[in-house]
C-alpha positions as CSV (number, residue, x, y, z in Angstrom):
1,M,12.3,-0.8,16.9
2,N,15.9,-1.3,15.9
3,S,18.0,0.4,13.2
4,Q,17.2,-2.3,10.7
5,D,13.5,-1.7,11.1
6,I,13.9,2.0,10.6
7,F,16.0,1.4,7.5
8,L,13.4,-0.9,6.0
9,I,10.6,1.6,6.8
10,V,12.6,4.4,5.1
11,I,13.1,2.2,2.0
12,Y,9.4,1.3,2.0
13,V,8.4,4.9,2.2
14,F,10.8,5.8,-0.6
15,F,9.5,3.3,-3.0
16,T,5.8,3.6,-2.2
17,I,5.4,7.3,-1.7
18,F,8.3,9.3,-3.1
19,L,9.1,7.1,-6.1
20,S,5.5,6.4,-7.1
21,N,4.6,10.1,-7.0
22,Y,7.8,11.1,-8.9
23,L,6.9,8.5,-11.6
24,M,3.3,9.7,-11.7
25,L,4.4,13.3,-12.3
26,H,7.0,12.2,-14.9
27,V,4.4,10.3,-16.8
28,L,1.8,13.0,-16.6
29,K,4.4,15.5,-17.8
30,N,5.2,13.4,-20.9
31,H,1.7,12.0,-21.6
32,D,-1.7,13.6,-21.5
33,S,-3.8,10.5,-21.2
34,Y,-5.7,9.8,-18.1
35,I,-5.2,6.1,-18.8
36,V,-1.5,6.4,-18.1
37,A,-2.3,8.1,-14.8
38,A,-4.7,5.3,-13.9
39,I,-2.1,2.6,-14.7
40,V,0.6,4.3,-12.7
41,E,-1.5,5.2,-9.7
42,G,-3.3,1.8,-9.8
43,S,-0.1,-0.1,-9.8
44,T,0.9,1.3,-6.3
45,P,-0.9,-1.4,-4.3
46,F,0.8,-4.1,-6.4
47,F,4.2,-2.8,-5.7
48,T,3.3,-2.2,-2.1
49,L,2.3,-5.8,-1.7
50,L,5.5,-6.9,-3.5
51,L,7.8,-4.7,-1.4
52,V,6.2,-5.7,1.9
53,C,6.7,-9.4,0.9
54,L,10.4,-8.8,-0.1
55,F,11.5,-6.4,2.7
56,F,9.4,-7.4,5.6
57,N,9.0,-11.1,4.9
58,E,5.2,-10.8,5.1
59,K,3.1,-13.6,3.7
60,I,0.8,-12.6,0.9
61,K,-2.7,-13.3,1.9
62,T,-5.7,-14.2,-0.3
63,M,-7.4,-10.9,0.3
64,G,-4.2,-9.0,-0.8
65,V,-4.0,-11.0,-4.0
66,L,-7.7,-10.5,-4.7
67,G,-7.4,-6.8,-4.1
68,V,-4.5,-6.5,-6.5
69,F,-6.3,-8.7,-9.1
70,F,-9.4,-6.4,-9.0
71,I,-7.3,-3.3,-9.3
72,I,-5.5,-4.7,-12.4
73,L,-8.9,-5.8,-13.8
74,G,-10.3,-2.3,-13.3
75,I,-7.3,-0.6,-14.9
76,S,-7.5,-3.1,-17.8
77,C,-11.2,-2.2,-18.3
78,I,-10.3,1.5,-18.4
79,A,-7.5,0.9,-20.8
80,I,-9.6,-1.2,-23.2
81,N,-12.3,1.4,-23.3
82,D,-9.8,4.1,-24.5
83,A,-9.0,3.4,-28.1
84,S,-6.3,6.0,-28.2
85,F,-4.2,4.3,-25.5
86,K,-1.1,2.6,-26.9
87,M,1.2,0.5,-24.8
88,E,4.2,1.7,-26.9
89,E,3.4,5.3,-26.0
90,F,3.1,4.4,-22.3
91,L,6.5,2.6,-22.3
92,G,8.2,5.4,-24.3
93,I,9.0,3.1,-27.2
94,H,8.8,4.9,-30.5
């Protein structure tokens, strides 16, 4: 492993672990809805797939796309079931 690989791993860890957990805590602090938590936590595999593609030049495989699709589908089902969920509240638009 060279220094560029180590740098890319540190960037990957920062975005997928630290930043996602920070955003999760920030959202939970400002919103009480479990829907918001499901959306934030469920979006981690999508961003992981995107970052791996961008930083490591990995090809996105069919199983990865299917996995992200089903995660988004599941989050959508949860959000649709909760009538109190509002996208404006999630995005912080008042």
